[in-house]
C-alpha positions in Angstrom: 0.0 -0.3 0.0 1.8 3.7 -0.8 2.7 6.0 1.9 0.8 9.1 2.5 3.0 11.2 1.1 2.7 9.0 -2.2 -0.9 9.3 -2.0 -2.3 12.6 -4.6 -5.5 13.4 -3.9 -7.8 13.9 -6.5 -11.0 15.4 -8.1 -11.7 14.6 -11.3 -14.2 16.6 -13.4 -15.4 14.6 -16.8 -17.7 15.1 -19.6 -18.3 11.7 -19.9 -21.0 10.6 -22.6 -19.4 13.1 -25.0 -17.4 10.0 -26.4 -16.5 6.6 -25.3 -13.0 7.4 -24.2 -13.9 9.1 -20.3 -15.8 6.2 -19.9 -12.3 4.5 -20.7 -10.5 6.4 -18.6 -13.0 6.4 -15.8 -12.5 2.0 -16.0 -8.3 2.8 -15.7 -7.9 4.7 -12.9 -10.4 2.7 -11.2 -8.1 -0.4 -11.6 -5.4 2.1 -10.0 -7.7 4.1 -7.3 -6.0 1.7 -4.6 -3.0 4.4 -5.5 -5.0 7.8 -4.6 -7.6 9.8 -2.0 -10.2 10.4 -4.4 -11.8 13.6 -3.2 -14.5 13.9 -6.0 -16.0 12.7 -9.5 -18.0 15.6 -10.9 -20.0 14.9 -14.2 -19.6 18.1 -16.5 -20.1 19.9 -20.0 -17.8 21.0 -22.4 -17.6 22.2 -25.7 -18.4 19.0 -27.3 -21.5 18.4 -24.3 -22.8 21.4 -23.4 -26.2 21.3 -22.1 -26.1 17.9 -20.1 -24.0 15.9 -17.7 -24.2 12.3 -17.2 -23.3 11.4 -13.7 -25.6 8.0 -14.3 -23.0 6.9 -16.4 -20.0 7.2 -13.5 -22.7 5.0 -11.4 -22.9 2.5 -13.6 -19.2 1.6 -14.1 -18.4 2.2 -10.0 -21.0 -0.6 -9.6 -19.4 -2.7 -11.9 -15.8 -2.0 -10.0 -17.8 -3.7 -6.8 -18.4 -6.8 -8.7 -15.0 -7.5 -8.9 -13.4 -5.8 -5.7 -13.3 -8.7 -3.6 -10.5 -10.0 -6.1 -8.7 -6.8 -6.7 -7.6 -6.9 -2.9 -6.2 -10.0 -3.4 -3.7 -8.3 -5.2 -3.4 -5.1 -3.4 -4.1 -3.7 -0.5 -6.0 0.2 -0.4 -9.1 -0.1 -2.3 -11.7 1.9 -1.7 -15.0 0.3 -1.0 -18.4 0.8 -3.5 -20.1 3.2 -1.1 -17.2 4.9 -0.3 -16.5 5.9 -4.5 -20.5 6.1 -5.3 -20.3 8.9 -2.4 -17.6 11.1 -4.1 -19.8 11.4 -7.4 -21.4 14.7 -8.5 -22.4 17.1 -11.0 -22.1 20.6 -12.7 -24.4 22.8 -14.5 -26.0 21.4 -17.4 -24.9 24.6 -19.0 -21.8 25.7 -21.3 -18.1 27.4 -19.8 -18.9 30.9 -18.4 -22.7 29.9 -18.2 -21.9 28.3 -15.1 -20.0 30.6 -13.6 -21.0 33.8 -11.4 -24.0 34.5 -8.5 -26.2 31.9 -7.8 -24.1 29.4 -10.1 -22.4 27.0 -7.9 -23.8 23.4 -8.3 -23.3 20.4 -6.4 -19.8 19.7 -8.0 -18.3 23.1 -7.3 -19.8 23.1 -4.1 -17.8 19.4 -3.0 -14.8 21.0 -4.8 -14.7 23.5 -2.4 -15.4 21.1 0.6 -12.5 18.8 -0.9 -9.6 21.7 -0.9 -10.9 23.5 2.7 -10.5 20.3 4.1 -7.9 20.1 6.5 -5.0 17.0 5.5 -2.3 16.7 8.0 -0.1 15.9 5.2 -0.7 18.7 3.6 -0.7 17.4 0.4 -2.5 20.0 -2.5 -5.9 18.6 -4.7 -5.0 17.2 -7.9 -8.2 18.4 -10.1 -7.6 16.7 -13.2 -9.9 18.3 -16.2 -11.1 16.0 -18.4 -13.6 18.1 -20.2 -14.7 21.9 -19.4 -13.4 23.7 -16.4 -16.4 25.6 -15.4 -17.1 23.7 -12.0 -13.4 25.0 -11.2 -13.9 28.1 -12.5 -17.1 28.3 -10.0 -15.3 27.1 -7.1 -12.6 29.8 -7.5 -15.2 32.1 -8.5 -16.7 31.8 -5.1 -13.6 31.9 -3.0 -12.8 34.9 -4.6 -15.7 36.9 -3.7 -17.0 35.7 -0.9 -13.1 35.4 1.6 -10.3 37.7 2.1 -7.0 37.9 -0.9 -5.0 36.0 1.9 -7.9 33.2 2.7 -7.9 33.2 -1.0 -4.5 32.7 -1.8 -4.2 29.7 0.5 -7.1 28.4 -1.1 -5.7 28.6 -4.6 -2.0 27.1 -3.2 -3.9 24.0 -2.8 -5.0 23.2 -6.3 -2.7 21.4 -9.1 -4.1 21.5 -12.0 -4.2 18.5 -15.1 -6.1 19.7 -18.0 -6.7 17.9 -21.5 -6.6 21.3 -23.2 -9.2 23.6 -23.0 -12.5 22.2 -23.2 -14.7 25.2 -22.7 -14.3 29.1 -22.4 -13.7 29.3 -18.4 -9.7 28.0 -18.7 -8.1 31.2 -19.9 -9.9 33.3 -17.6 -8.7 30.9 -14.6 -5.2 31.0 -15.5 -5.4 34.9 -16.3 -7.0 35.7 -13.4 -5.2 32.8 -10.2 -1.7 33.7 -11.9 -0.4 31.6 -8.8 -2.2 28.4 -9.8 -0.5 25.3 -10.6 -1.7 24.7 -13.8 -0.5 21.9 -16.9 -2.6 22.0 -19.8 -1.1 21.6 -23.8 -1.9 25.4 -25.2 -2.7 25.2 -29.0 -5.0 26.1 -31.3 -9.1 25.4 -30.5 -9.8 21.8 -31.0 -6.0 21.5 -32.8 -5.4 18.4 -30.5 -3.2 17.2 -32.3 -0.8 19.5 -31.4 -1.4 18.8 -27.3 1.2 16.1 -25.2 -1.8 13.8 -24.0 -2.2 12.7 -28.0 0.6 10.5 -27.2 -1.5 8.1 -25.2 -2.8 7.0 -28.6 -3.2 9.2 -31.1 -0.7 7.9 -33.3 -3.4 6.6 -36.3 -6.3 9.2 -35.7 -3.6 12.0 -35.9 -1.1 10.3 -38.2 1.7 10.8 -35.3 4.8 9.1 -36.2 7.2 7.2 -33.9 5.3 5.4 -31.4 3.7 1.3 -31.1 0.6 1.4 -32.9 0.3 -2.3 -31.5 -0.6 -0.9 -28.6 -3.3 0.7 -29.0 -5.4 -0.7 -31.7 -9.0 -2.1 -31.2 -7.6 -6.0 -31.2 -5.7 -5.3 -27.9 -8.6 -3.8 -26.2 -10.8 -6.6 -27.3 -7.6 -9.3 -26.1 -6.7 -7.3 -22.9 -8.6 -5.2 -21.8 -12.4 -6.0 -22.6 -12.6 -9.3 -20.3 -14.2 -10.4 -17.2 -17.4 -8.5 -15.6 -15.9 -5.6 -15.3 -13.7 -5.6 -18.4 -17.1 -5.8 -20.7 -17.8 -2.0 -18.9 -15.0 -0.4 -21.2 -16.3 0.9 -24.1 -14.6 0.6 -28.0 -13.0 4.0 -28.3 -14.4 6.2 -31.8 -11.2 8.4 -32.4 -8.4 7.9 -29.9 -8.2 5.7 -26.9 -8.4 7.1 -23.2 -7.8 10.6 -24.5 -7.8 11.7 -20.4 -5.8 9.1 -18.7 -2.3 10.9 -19.0 -4.0 13.4 -16.0 -3.6 10.3 -13.9 -0.9 8.3 -15.3 1.1 11.6 -14.3 0.1 10.8 -10.8 1.7 7.1 -10.1 3.5 6.5 -7.9 6.0 4.2 -9.9 8.9 5.7 -9.2 9.3 7.3 -12.6 7.2 11.0 -12.1 7.7 14.2 -9.4 4.4 15.5 -9.6 5.3 18.9 -8.2 7.7 18.8 -11.2 5.8 18.6 -14.4 9.7 19.3 -16.2 11.0 15.9 -14.5 8.9 13.8 -16.8 6.6 10.7 -16.1 3.8 8.9 -17.9 1.8 11.7 -18.1 4.3 13.5 -20.0 6.2 16.0 -19.6 5.9 19.9 -19.2 7.9 23.0 -18.3 6.3 26.4 -17.2 5.7 28.9 -19.9 7.7 32.3 -18.1 10.2 32.1 -15.3 7.3 33.7 -13.2 4.7 31.4 -14.2 3.2 28.0 -12.2 1.3 27.3 -15.7 3.1 24.3 -17.4 2.9 23.8 -21.3 4.3 20.9 -23.8 8.0 20.1 -23.7 9.8 18.3 -25.9 12.0 14.6 -25.9 13.8 13.2 -28.5 13.7 9.5 -28.1 14.9 6.7 -30.9 11.4 4.7 -32.0 11.6 0.8 -31.0 9.4 0.5 -34.5 11.8 1.5 -36.7 14.9 2.7 -34.6 14.9 6.4 -36.1 15.2 9.1 -33.8 12.0 11.6 -33.1 11.6 14.5 -31.1 7.6 15.6 -30.5 6.3 16.3 -27.4 3.5 13.2 -27.7 7.1 11.4 -27.7 7.2 12.6 -23.9 4.5 10.1 -23.0 4.2 7.2 -26.0 8.0 6.5 -24.8 6.5 4.8 -22.4 3.8 3.5 -23.4 4.9 -0.5 -23.4 4.8 0.1 -19.5 1.6 1.8 -18.9 0.0 -0.7 -21.5 1.4 -3.7 -20.1 0.5 -2.6 -16.5 -3.3 -1.5 -17.6 -3.2 -5.0 -19.2 -2.2 -7.1 -15.5 -4.5 -4.8 -13.5 -7.5 -6.0 -15.9 -6.2 -9.6 -15.5 -6.3 -8.7 -11.7 -10.1 -8.7 -11.7 -10.6 -11.9 -12.9 -9.2 -13.8 -10.1 -8.7 -13.7 -6.1 -5.5 -16.5 -7.5 -2.3 -14.2 -6.6 0.1 -17.2 -8.2 -2.2 -16.2 -11.6 -1.2 -13.1 -12.3 1.4 -10.8 -12.4 2.4 -8.1 -10.2 5.6 -4.9 -10.5 8.8 -5.3 -9.5 10.1 -3.8 -6.7 13.3 -1.7 -7.0 15.5 -0.8 -4.2 17.9 1.7 -4.8 20.9 2.3 -1.9 19.0 0.6 0.6 15.8 2.6 -0.2 12.6 0.9 -1.5 10.2 3.8 -2.3 9.4 5.9 -5.0 10.6 9.1 -4.8 14.0 10.5 -6.5 17.5 9.2 -4.1 19.6 12.7 -4.5 23.4 12.2 -4.7 25.8 15.0 -4.6 29.2 14.3 -6.8 32.2 16.3 -8.3 33.2 17.1 -11.8 34.8 13.7 -13.3 34.1 11.6 -10.4 32.7 8.0 -10.5 30.2 6.8 -8.5 28.4 3.4 -7.6 25.1 2.9 -7.4 23.6 0.2 -6.4 20.1 -1.8 -7.0 21.3 -5.4 -6.4 18.2 -5.4 -3.8 15.4 -5.1 -6.1 13.0 -8.1 -6.4 9.6 -9.3 -8.0 6.6 -10.2 -6.0 6.4 -13.5 -8.1 9.8 -14.5 -8.2 10.4 -13.9 -11.9 13.7 -13.1 -13.1 14.0 -8.9 -13.4 16.4 -7.1 -15.0 18.2 -3.9 -15.1 18.2 -0.4 -17.5 20.1 2.5 -16.2 19.8 5.3 -18.7 20.8 9.4 -18.5 17.2 11.4 -19.1 18.3 14.5 -20.2 16.2 16.5 -21.4 15.0 17.3 -17.7 18.5 19.1 -17.7 18.1 20.9 -20.1 17.4 24.6 -20.9 17.1 24.3 -24.7 15.1 21.6 -26.9 18.9 20.1 -28.4 20.1 17.9 -25.6 23.4 16.6 -27.5 24.4 20.0 -28.1 23.8 20.7 -24.7 24.9 17.6 -22.3 27.5 15.7 -22.1 26.8 11.5 -22.2 27.4 9.8 -18.8 30.4 7.3 -19.0 28.6 4.5 -17.7 31.4 1.9 -18.1 29.6 -0.8 -19.7 27.2 -1.1 -16.5 24.1 0.3 -18.3 22.1 -3.3 -17.9 24.0 -4.4 -14.6 22.2 -4.6 -11.0 24.7 -1.7 -9.9 26.1 1.0 -11.8 29.0 2.6 -12.2 29.2 6.2 -14.1 31.8 8.8 -14.3 30.7 12.5 -14.0 31.5 15.4 -17.0 34.3 17.0 -16.6 32.4 20.6 -16.5 28.9 21.6 -15.9 29.8 24.8 -18.1 28.2 23.6 -21.4 25.9 26.7 -22.8 27.2 30.1 -22.1 24.1 31.5 -20.6 24.4 29.0 -17.8 27.7 29.4 -16.1 26.4 27.3 -12.8 28.5 26.3 -10.4 26.4 22.9 -9.9 23.7 20.9 -12.2 21.2 18.4 -11.8 21.4 15.3 -13.8 18.7 12.6 -13.7 19.7 9.1 -14.3 16.4 6.7 -14.3 16.5 2.9 -12.9 13.9 0.7 -15.1 13.7 -2.5 -13.0 10.9 -4.8 -15.7 10.0 -8.6 -14.5 9.8 -11.5 -16.5 5.8 -12.1 -15.9 3.2 -12.1 -18.2 2.8 -9.4 -19.4 5.9 -7.9 -18.2 5.5 -4.7 -15.9 8.2 -2.2 -14.9 9.2 0.0 -12.1 11.1 2.7 -11.4 13.8 4.9 -9.5 15.3 8.1 -10.5 18.7 9.4 -9.3 19.2 12.8 -9.5 22.9 13.7 -9.0 24.0 17.2 -8.0 27.5 17.7 -10.2 29.8 20.2 -8.8 32.8 22.5 -10.0 
């Protein structure tokens, strides 16, 4: 079971019933609900669903989850009870965008959101508002608080919120970001409805939007039929019309798998990588990764690559959890490996200080698999989180790993200088190394550990 520090508080706003992908994402979310604290899930409108909300669909999916809950609990701890989840379902007003913002526009959904943010969390954790549709419920919550509370109270309220939006899907997003510039807000910013430009399309948008580089075999209808639409809960997962699960990156970003660090969008995660749009902003938008495709061996540079580079891992993970719903037999299913680095089994980054030119050792030999599967190791330098520009090859050196990239114990030599850009003459610099631990089960599952090495001159 995840520790309190790893359990992000989640509040979902979804235009479910607009198209199948919201229902798909909610099905997947429930399979990971043991890793989060769900504060609310509210049916909303969007530009594609302007005059109705459909909380009934959320309720139906939760009830189907309840049928397989005993099986899920046999494989992992912490899955919430069906009644608890049902108590978290709400609805916004059945109107579009700003029509639902202002005096007299409170809704069950906006009241629930205010209550969740106001709730005293002993660990000081913020509420992650995941925008799968329009943002009007969030806008109304912010409008009400800003019009009924003192400025310092409004500032405190805003500081307790984190937003990950699947682009802007109504006319309130820009107002929110402009009116509350200190609000932490992840969003792809592009022409209206030009979704092919958004980072989140890296989840599965390659075929529909003709985006190159990713392995499309993991996001086909055949793959869904074989691996996801199985058993009583899998039958609730609808077939996609355009792309599958466009909203899923919002919570893939928050899964405590050792890769992502939610407070640092530029670090990268299953849910993508984002950078602030200016040095004083708390708005984070699309960043790019340079990735060699496993499909054709070519180098691709794109914002979608910040998600699809991890596709095999997160799709295998989804398929494994859907298999959990079929049986309480622990031995009949696969479970993720446990990386242990320098004696630490947590998910937070390990920080190491080193001098230029120094060779250090990082030990993951205590890592194991709960099913007794063989595990393999892959260490690599994740350059993009260190870069100030997009050309990682020109800006950063390659670490010398002395042939230990696939060994349980890594030997790595630091660069001889940290001064690679004349605009950034630091006396120290952070470099990111990612450890991937993969098991040999079916499907193969992967977990990570991020090592951040601060190199000093």
